[in-house]
C-alpha positions in Angstrom: 11.3 13.3 -26.5 13.5 10.5 -27.5 16.9 10.5 -25.8 18.7 9.4 -29.0 21.8 11.7 -28.6 23.0 10.8 -25.2 25.6 8.0 -25.3 29.0 7.1 -24.0 31.8 5.1 -25.5 33.3 2.8 -22.9 36.8 1.8 -23.8 37.4 -1.6 -22.2 40.9 -2.1 -20.7 40.8 -5.7 -21.9 41.6 -4.6 -25.5 38.0 -5.3 -26.8 36.3 -3.0 -29.2 34.6 0.1 -27.7 31.2 -0.4 -26.3 28.4 2.2 -26.9 25.9 2.4 -24.1 23.3 4.8 -22.9 24.8 7.8 -21.1 23.9 9.1 -17.7 20.7 11.3 -17.9 21.4 15.0 -17.4 19.8 16.4 -14.3 18.9 19.7 -15.8 16.8 18.2 -18.7 14.4 16.4 -16.5 11.3 17.6 -18.4 12.7 16.2 -21.7 11.9 12.7 -20.5 8.5 11.1 -20.2 7.2 8.9 -17.5 6.5 5.3 -18.2 6.9 1.8 -17.0 9.1 -1.3 -17.6 8.7 -4.9 -16.4 9.9 -5.4 -12.8 11.6 -8.4 -11.3 9.6 -11.1 -9.6 10.0 -13.3 -6.6 9.7 -16.9 -8.0 9.8 -18.6 -4.6 11.4 -18.3 -1.2 15.0 -18.5 -2.6 14.8 -17.4 -6.2 14.3 -14.0 -7.8 13.9 -13.5 -11.6 14.6 -10.3 -13.6 13.6 -10.1 -17.3 16.2 -8.9 -19.9 14.8 -7.3 -23.0 16.3 -7.1 -26.5 14.8 -5.0 -29.3 17.1 -5.0 -32.4 15.4 -1.8 -33.7 16.2 0.1 -30.5 18.8 2.8 -30.4 20.7 0.8 -27.9 19.6 -2.8 -28.4 20.0 -5.2 -25.5 20.9 -2.8 -22.7 19.1 -3.5 -19.5 19.4 -1.5 -16.2 18.7 -4.0 -13.4 19.2 -4.1 -9.6 19.8 -6.7 -6.9 17.1 -6.2 -4.3 18.1 -4.9 -0.9 17.8 -7.6 1.8 18.5 -10.4 -0.6 21.6 -12.4 0.4 22.7 -13.6 -3.0 24.4 -16.9 -3.3 24.4 -17.2 -7.1 23.6 -15.2 -10.2 22.8 -16.8 -13.5 21.9 -15.3 -16.8 20.3 -17.7 -19.3 21.8 -16.0 -22.4 25.3 -14.6 -23.2 25.8 -11.2 -21.5 28.1 -8.4 -20.6 27.9 -6.6 -17.2 28.9 -3.0 -16.3 28.6 -0.8 -13.3 29.1 3.0 -12.8 31.2 3.6 -9.7 30.6 7.4 -9.5 33.5 8.3 -11.8 33.8 5.7 -14.5 32.3 2.4 -15.7 33.7 -0.9 -14.5 33.4 -4.0 -16.6 33.7 -7.8 -16.4 35.7 -9.1 -13.4 35.9 -5.5 -12.0 32.2 -5.5 -11.2 31.3 -6.7 -7.7 27.7 -7.5 -6.9 26.0 -6.0 -3.9 22.5 -5.6 -2.5 20.7 -2.5 -3.5 23.1 -1.8 -6.4 22.1 -1.4 -10.1 24.0 -2.8 -13.1 23.9 -2.5 -16.9 23.5 -6.0 -18.5 23.9 -6.2 -22.3 22.4 -9.1 -24.2 22.0 -10.0 -27.8 18.7 -11.8 -27.3 15.8 -11.8 -24.7 16.6 -13.6 -21.5 16.5 -13.3 -17.7 18.6 -13.1 -14.6 18.0 -15.6 -11.9 19.2 -14.8 -8.4 19.4 -17.6 -5.8 19.8 -16.9 -2.1 17.7 -15.9 0.9 15.9 -12.8 2.1 17.6 -11.3 5.1 15.3 -8.3 5.6 11.5 -8.4 5.1 10.2 -5.3 6.8 11.0 -2.1 8.6 13.5 0.5 7.6 16.2 -0.3 5.1 19.0 2.3 4.5 21.5 2.8 1.7 24.4 5.1 1.8 24.8 7.2 -1.4 27.9 9.1 -2.6 28.0 12.6 -4.0 27.1 12.5 -7.7 25.4 9.8 -9.7 24.4 6.6 -7.9 23.0 3.3 -9.4 20.5 2.0 -7.0 17.7 -0.5 -6.5 14.9 -1.1 -4.0 14.2 -4.0 -1.7 12.1 -7.1 -2.5 8.8 -5.1 -2.9 7.6 -2.0 -4.6 7.8 1.2 -2.4 6.0 4.5 -2.7 8.1 7.7 -3.0 6.1 8.9 0.1 7.8 6.1 2.1 11.3 7.2 1.2 13.3 9.6 3.4 16.8 11.2 3.1 19.1 11.5 6.1 21.6 14.3 6.0 23.1 16.8 8.4 21.7 15.1 11.4 18.1 15.2 10.2 15.7 12.9 8.2 13.4 14.5 5.7 11.0 13.5 2.9 12.1 13.8 -0.8 10.6 17.3 -1.4 12.3 18.8 1.7 15.6 17.3 0.8 15.2 18.8 -2.6 14.4 22.2 -1.2 17.5 21.9 1.1 19.6 21.3 -2.0 21.0 17.9 -1.1 19.4 15.8 -3.8 17.7 15.9 -7.1 14.8 13.5 -6.4 14.3 12.3 -10.0 14.7 8.5 -10.4 15.8 7.7 -13.9 15.3 4.3 -15.3 15.9 2.7 -18.7 13.3 1.5 -21.2 15.1 -1.3 -22.9 12.4 -1.9 -25.5 12.3 1.7 -26.9 15.9 2.7 -25.9 15.2 5.8 -23.9 15.3 7.2 -20.4 12.2 7.4 -18.3 11.8 9.0 -15.0 9.8 9.4 -11.8 9.9 13.0 -10.4 9.9 12.9 -6.6 10.0 16.7 -6.5 6.5 16.9 -8.0 4.6 13.8 -6.8 4.9 11.2 -4.1 2.2 8.8 -5.4 4.6 6.8 -7.7 6.5 3.7 -6.8 10.0 2.3 -7.3 9.8 -1.3 -8.4 12.0 -4.3 -7.5 14.6 -5.6 -10.0 14.7 -2.3 -11.9 17.8 -0.2 -11.7 17.6 3.6 -11.1 20.1 6.5 -11.4 19.8 9.1 -8.7 21.9 12.2 -8.3 23.0 13.4 -4.8 24.6 16.8 -4.3 26.4 15.5 -1.2 26.8 12.2 0.6 23.4 11.1 2.0 21.6 8.1 3.3 18.5 6.9 1.5 15.9 5.3 3.8 13.1 3.0 2.6 10.3 2.7 5.2 8.6 -0.6 4.7 5.4 -1.3 6.8 5.7 -3.8 9.6 2.7 -6.1 9.6 0.7 -5.8 12.8 
């Protein structure tokens, strides 16, 4: 089912016109969304990471892209090859423009009026092993590290224990549904970690995840022998 009715009007404090963007997905209508795929970011070389930006003028929300800076990437510069606007949800409201600070493992809305890409230049600080990310209660905009990771390799730390996604869901601490945005068709897609662990989160793609209390998300990357 198309998510054509969920939207939010962001009133910019700069005095600009209101901006209409895709709203947060609603956790209780998980089954209304379909699973699908979007194009991930790619590692160009040892210091450069490229994330595509889509623009479809016939989309409900043309030019909105949900992207993420990979965990373990010490960013030195961010360049977008087309004019853009950037926004980030801080758990309560949306920040825009100079209010937005860039951090590893965080996701951002980038709005463009034509196709383009993001180029991140820096260095990889983490290549393997466990990578953790602290999440606040409520909605969190997140990303993965430099490589795809299976849901089976993701754990949740809470109340002095570490558990896989299904157990954390049963304990009521998280809704393990990773929502991401299809920029071409203008709709939310999802990966349901409560039903299957054989799907992957992809680098460069931003995800929304809902936590019922503060938790730590742990990615378990294999260490080469």
